[in-house]
DRENNUKE-362816 format. One record per residue (C-alpha): x negated, y negated, z; residue number from 1. Coordinates in nm, 2 decimals. Each point is the difference from the previous one (the first is absolute). Example, Ala and Ser with C-alpha at 12.3 -4.5 7.8 and 13.67 -1.06 7.14 Angstrom:
REM residues 2
px, py, pz, drenkol
-1.23, 0.45, 0.78, 1
-0.14, -0.34, -0.07, 2
//
This chain:
REM residues 129
px, py, pz, drenkol
-0.56, -2.41, -0.85, 1
0.10, 0.36, 0.02, 2
0.36, 0.06, 0.09, 3
0.12, 0.26, 0.24, 4
0.31, 0.20, -0.10, 5
0.19, -0.06, 0.33, 6
0.23, 0.30, -0.08, 7
0.03, 0.28, 0.25, 8
-0.16, 0.33, -0.11, 9
0.34, 0.17, -0.03, 10
0.12, -0.27, -0.24, 11
-0.32, 0.04, -0.21, 12
0.05, 0.38, -0.01, 13
0.36, -0.03, -0.10, 14
-0.08, -0.24, -0.28, 15
-0.28, 0.22, -0.12, 16
0.23, 0.31, 0.00, 17
0.30, -0.16, -0.17, 18
0.01, -0.09, -0.37, 19
0.22, -0.31, 0.03, 20
-0.03, -0.31, 0.23, 21
0.29, -0.24, 0.04, 22
-0.11, -0.36, -0.05, 23
0.17, -0.34, 0.02, 24
-0.21, -0.29, -0.12, 25
0.03, -0.36, 0.12, 26
0.11, -0.15, 0.32, 27
0.20, -0.31, -0.11, 28
0.19, 0.16, -0.28, 29
-0.06, 0.37, 0.05, 30
0.06, 0.25, -0.27, 31
0.21, 0.31, 0.05, 32
-0.18, 0.31, 0.12, 33
-0.16, 0.20, -0.28, 34
-0.21, 0.31, -0.01, 35
-0.36, -0.01, -0.12, 36
-0.31, 0.22, 0.01, 37
-0.25, -0.06, 0.28, 38
-0.33, 0.14, 0.09, 39
-0.23, 0.00, 0.31, 40
-0.37, -0.07, -0.04, 41
-0.22, 0.00, 0.31, 42
0.31, -0.03, 0.22, 43
0.12, -0.30, -0.19, 44
0.33, -0.04, -0.20, 45
-0.02, -0.09, -0.37, 46
0.26, -0.05, -0.28, 47
-0.01, -0.09, -0.37, 48
0.26, -0.15, -0.22, 49
0.09, 0.19, -0.32, 50
0.19, -0.28, -0.17, 51
-0.13, -0.34, 0.13, 52
0.34, -0.15, -0.10, 53
0.08, -0.35, 0.09, 54
0.23, 0.02, 0.31, 55
-0.14, 0.35, 0.08, 56
-0.14, 0.10, 0.34, 57
-0.37, -0.07, -0.09, 58
0.07, -0.35, -0.14, 59
0.22, -0.07, 0.30, 60
-0.29, 0.09, 0.23, 61
-0.23, -0.23, -0.19, 62
0.23, -0.29, 0.09, 63
0.11, 0.12, 0.35, 64
-0.23, 0.27, 0.14, 65
0.24, 0.12, 0.27, 66
0.25, 0.28, -0.02, 67
0.09, 0.34, 0.15, 68
-0.07, 0.37, -0.07, 69
0.24, 0.28, 0.08, 70
-0.17, 0.33, 0.09, 71
0.18, 0.33, -0.05, 72
0.35, -0.01, 0.17, 73
-0.07, -0.28, 0.24, 74
0.28, -0.25, 0.01, 75
-0.21, -0.29, 0.10, 76
-0.26, -0.15, -0.22, 77
-0.36, -0.08, 0.09, 78
-0.10, -0.36, -0.07, 79
-0.30, -0.03, -0.23, 80
-0.23, -0.25, -0.16, 81
-0.12, 0.06, -0.36, 82
-0.37, -0.06, -0.07, 83
-0.13, 0.02, -0.36, 84
-0.30, 0.23, -0.03, 85
-0.31, -0.15, -0.18, 86
-0.26, 0.27, 0.06, 87
-0.05, 0.22, -0.31, 88
-0.14, 0.28, 0.22, 89
0.32, 0.00, 0.20, 90
0.21, -0.01, -0.31, 91
-0.19, 0.31, -0.12, 92
0.08, 0.17, 0.33, 93
0.36, -0.09, -0.03, 94
0.01, 0.14, -0.36, 95
-0.15, 0.33, 0.13, 96
0.26, 0.02, 0.28, 97
0.28, -0.06, -0.25, 98
-0.14, 0.28, -0.23, 99
-0.02, 0.24, 0.29, 100
0.34, -0.07, 0.15, 101
0.21, -0.05, -0.32, 102
-0.12, 0.29, -0.21, 103
0.31, 0.15, -0.14, 104
0.05, 0.02, -0.38, 105
0.25, -0.28, 0.01, 106
-0.22, -0.23, 0.21, 107
-0.34, 0.04, -0.16, 108
0.06, -0.24, -0.29, 109
0.13, -0.27, 0.23, 110
-0.30, 0.04, 0.23, 111
-0.24, -0.02, -0.29, 112
0.16, -0.32, -0.12, 113
0.00, -0.15, 0.35, 114
-0.37, 0.07, 0.03, 115
-0.08, -0.23, -0.29, 116
0.02, -0.38, -0.03, 117
0.22, -0.19, 0.04, 118
0.20, 0.23, 0.23, 119
-0.32, 0.09, 0.20, 120
-0.03, -0.36, 0.09, 121
0.34, 0.01, 0.18, 122
-0.16, 0.21, 0.28, 123
0.14, -0.14, 0.32, 124
-0.07, 0.09, 0.36, 125
0.30, -0.01, 0.23, 126
-0.10, -0.09, 0.36, 127
0.25, 0.01, 0.29, 128
0.07, -0.33, 0.17, 129
//
């Protein structure tokens, strides 16, 4: 089943333009809002975890796939559902999008590491609910 992004075009454009996306993982015991890197591929929103820590946002989404994102200076969050990406082709496209968007000298090393296993396998699509 192919998911549709359900985000309005202006939200997708803002996420694509900004370097940081606010995210709160979990619905039952939500985390605090933190900033993460996010990319848009074919109009769809993807994120990756850099640490994979127990209790971190990615592991929380594995147990409770609902949360919120905070775009730019908007006060209200947008409810999302996290869907783990299995497609290797899509993971390649997400890696390419990260390399294009986060290309500063300080970011390149992180992007390279996030493009290799096991971090690559944390590729998660966020879908509005």
